[in-house]
N, C-alpha and C positions, 0 to 999 in steps of 0.2 A: 566927538563920538569916541567911545572906547575902542581899542584896536587889539585884535588877536592875530597871531601868525600860526598857521597850522602846517607843520613840516611833515609831509607824507599825505599826498592828495589821493590816497586810495580809498577803499571802502569805509574803514572806520573814521578816517579823518574827514571825509566829505559827507558820509552818510549818517554818522552818529554824533561826532563832536560839533561839527559846524551848525546843525539845526539848533542845538542848545545855545551856542554862542549867539546866533542870529536872534533867537527868542529873547535873549538878554541884552539886545541892543549893541552888539559888537560888530564892527566892520572886520571882515576876514580877508586875509591874504594867504594863499596857498604857496608853499615852496615844495618842490619835488625834483629829484635828479632825473626823472623820466621826461626827456625833452618832448616826446610825442604827446604825452598826457598834458603837459603844460601848454603846448601849442593848441591842442584841442580845446582846453578850457578857455584860452584866450580868444579863440575863434568863435566858439559857440556861445560863450558868455552866460550860460545858464545850464542847469541840469535838474532832473526831477528825482525825487525819492518817493517810491511807493512803499507800502507797508504790507507785510505778510497777512493774509486773511482778508485784506481789503476793508478792515474795520476803522482805519484811520485815514483821514483825507491825504491825498498825495500833496507833497510839498514841492515847490519850485524854488531852487536856490539860485539867486543872481546877485549882482552888485558885489562881486568879489574881484580881487586881483590875483594873478598867478604868475610866478616866475620860477625858473630853475634855481636850484641851490648854488649853482656855479655862476649865476648871472650877477652883474654889478648891482642889481636892485636888491639882492638877497640880504646883504649886510645892513643897509639902512632900514629895510623893512623890519628886521629883527630888533634893531636898536630903538625904533620908534614904537614898538609894540608894548602894550600893557601886560600881555600874557603870550607865552610861546608854548604851543602844544607840539609834542613830538609823537607822531603816530606812524612809526616804522618798525620793522622787525627788530627785536631786542639785539640781535647780532649786528645790526647796522647802526646802532646808536653811537658807537664810538667814532664813526665816520664824521660826526658832526662836531667833534671836540674843537678842531681848529676854528671853525666858523663861530662857535659860541665863545671861544677865548677872545677872538678879535672883537666880537660884538660887545662882550663885557667891558673891554677897554674903551670902546667907542661910545658906549651909552652915556648920555649926559645927565639924565634925570633919574637917579637911583639905580637899583640893580635889576638885572634881568630876572624874570620869574619864568622858570621852565617847568613844564608839566609833562612827564613821560607817560603816555597812555598806551601801554602795550602789555599783553599778558605775559607774565613772568615774575619771578621773585627778585626784588631789588634791581629792576632794570635801569634805574638811574645811576647805578654804581660807576659805570665808566665816566660819566660826567662829574660825579662827586670826586672820584679818585684823581681826575685831571686837575682838580683845584680851581675850577671855573668860579669866578666871583659872581655868583648868582644864587637866588633862592630856587632850589631844585626839589621838586616833589614828584609824586606819581599818581596816576589814576588807574582804576581797574575796570576792564571792559567785560561786561556780562552780555552785551548786545551782539547779535549776529547781523552783519551787513554784507550783502553780496552784489556782484555786478553781473546781471543776467546775460548781457550781450557784450562780448569782448570789445567790439568796435564803438559802442555807445557809452556815454557818460552816465546814463540812467542807473540808479541803484535801487535795491529793494532791501528793506530794513525791518528788523524786529521792533515792535513798539515797546521799547524798554524805557522806564521812566528816569533813570539817573545814572550818573557816572561818578562813583565815590572817589574822593581825593584824600591823600594822606594829610590829615589836618594837624599833625604833630610837628611838622617841619617848621623850624624857627624862622620867623619873618614872613611866613606865608599869609597873604591877605587876599583871599579870593572869596567874593560874595556873589555866587552865581546860582540861580535857581536851577535845579537839575544836576548840580555838582556838589553834593553835600560833603562836608569835611568829616572824615571817618576818624574817630579817636584811637582806634586800635587797628590801623591799616595793615601792618605786617601780618597779623593773624588772619584778617579777612582775605588778603590776597593769597596767602598760603592755603587757607581752607578752600578757596576758589580753585587754585591750581590742582590741589590734591583730591578735589571732589569733582567739580565740573570737567576739568581737563582730563582727569583720569577716566571718568565715564565716557567722555568723548573718544578716548583712546580705545576703549573696548569696542565701541561702535565702528570706528574707522579701520582698525587693524583686523578685527575679525570680519568686518564687512568686506574689506578688500580681499581677504582670503577667499571669501565665498563669491567673489565676482561682482559685488554691488558697485555701482557708481553714484547712486543717489543716497545721501546720508539717511534720510527719513525711512527709506526702504530697509536699509540695513538695521536701523535701530528697532524696527518693528518685526524683523525676522525672529521667528520663535526661538531658535537656538540662541541667538545673540541676546534677545530679551531675557531668556532664562538665566544666562550667565550674569547679566546685570542684576537680576533679582537675587541671585545667590551671593553675589559680592556686596550687595547693598548693606546688609547688617554689619559686615566687617569694616567697610569704608566708613560708615556712620560712626561706629564705635571707636575706631582708632583715631580718626580725625577729631572727634569730640573730646577724647581723652587728651590728645596731644595739645589741643588749644583751649582746653578747659571750658568747653561749651556744653551746655545742658544737652542731654541725649536727645530729647524731643526736638530741640532747636536744630541740632545738626541733622537729625533724620529728615526734618522738613526741608532743610537746605539741600540735602541729597535728593530728595524726591522732586524738588523744583528742577534740578539738573536733569533727572531722568525724563520728567514730563516735557521739558524743552526739547530734548533730543528726539523724543518720540512723536513730537508734533509735526505732522507731515506738511502743515501749512508753511513751516519755516524751511524753505527749500535750501539745501546745501549739498556739497559734493564730498565724496570720500577723499578725493585727491587733496582738496584744500585743507582738510583736517589731518590727513596722514603725513603730509610732506614734512621734511626735516626730522625724520625719525631719530637720527643719531642725537640731535639736540634734545629731543623729548625723552631720550634714554640717559640723560645726564644724571650725575650723582644726586643733585638736589631737585630734580625735575619730577614730572607728574607720575612716572612709573616706578622708578627705583625707590623714591622716598616712601610711598605707600607700602612697598614690599618690606623696607626696613622697619617701618612702624608696626606692620603686622607681626614681625618676629619679636619686636620689643614688647608688644602688648599681648604676646602669645595668642594671636588670632590666626584664623585660617588664611593661608597664603597661596593655596594651589591655583585659585582662579587668577590671582595677580600674576603668578608665574606664567600661566597660560597666555595672558595678554602681552606680557613682556616678550615671550618667545615669538608671538605673532608680529610684534613691532620690529624685532630683530629681523625676522623673515622678510617683512616689507622693505626694510632698509637695504638688505642684501639684494633683493630683487630689483629695486627701483632707484637706489641712491648710492650704491657702492659703500655701504656702511661697513665700518671696521668692527666686525663681530667680536674679535678677540679682546678688543679694548672694553667693550660692554661687559663681557663675561668676566674679565679681570676685575672690573669695578664691583660687580655683584659679589665676587669671591672676597674682595677686600672689605666690603662694607657690612657683611652679614656674619653673625656668629655661627650660623649653620652652614658649614662649608659644602653641604650637599645641595644647597639651593642652585648653585651654578650648574651642577650636573643635571639637576631636574630640568632646568631651563634648556640645557643642551639636548636632553632627550626629547623634549617637546618640540624644539626647533627642528630636530631631525624628522619628526613626523610631519611638520609643515613642509619641509623640503621634499619629503616623499609624497606629498599631495594626498595625505590621508584625509578622509572625511572629518569635518569639524567635530561631529559627535564622537568619533573615535579618539580624537585628541583631547576632548573634554574628559572622557572616561580615563584616559591615561593620566591626566593631571589629578583627577580625584583619587586615583589609585597609587600615586607616587608617594 
């Protein structure tokens, strides 16, 4: 039987990647640094996956193995795997370099195949830069998977049909139904980050400001929905131009993102989507890149600045974000040196707890 190792036994690894592997006849081993999670998987020996809306039959996943990444079993499991999936936060991928370097040396039959499945641009870079002797590719996650109850293994997942992989990586040989090989993966993942994840930022940071906890409630709030619709043409145009995608194709791509986030059947939380604000305000991330592209293509930027200010406010309030660093990045990357000042003025209004309607008007008048 073909064998896959899934490093990261959280929502995506167990709820989205594993069912595809099981459907394709793979035996699955989970590796995770969370000792309590691994202990629970070893003890219970199975878990269920329900689907939003109840339109797809509940799955029961069993017949897997589970070990911690620090256990003596981890290395031989990786060495004997046909495929190794990494489903951890992008910021944690570098923590696996030592384990993969050792596994690459120990593997007897060919090279490791490592697939990094995490939202982000070029998330495989730490492994590639480390010079690991392996075929290293990436997958892009469009699917939402959640853990409804903290103490239980049960998951609830969006019924999403596929996990696209970067098919241009030399030496990659993956033939799995539900994991198509995408010929222009860099463009797809960047369009995803700057469309789906950008719109998600509108919902979670404006939603947090208005006191929402449930994501779908925030996405359907009239003020927030209006901001999304006002920003829709700008995002569709600048992303389409940047990646040379037909306008109608990109508009449909953007609309699918909006429809997903406003679907109340897909239960999600503001916290899960808003956390790590400083990372999401990075120079090549979901907020500052659309702002740069708006200036580059002479498009309206005021609503993007509105969302950036809300994200900075969230980070200051909840995560000790370094606001000066973010504002310096804005100043350095944009030809319009007034952009940083406009974001500062909007941030001040958030800090003064002004009504969102007033902050929106201030953005439009700036």
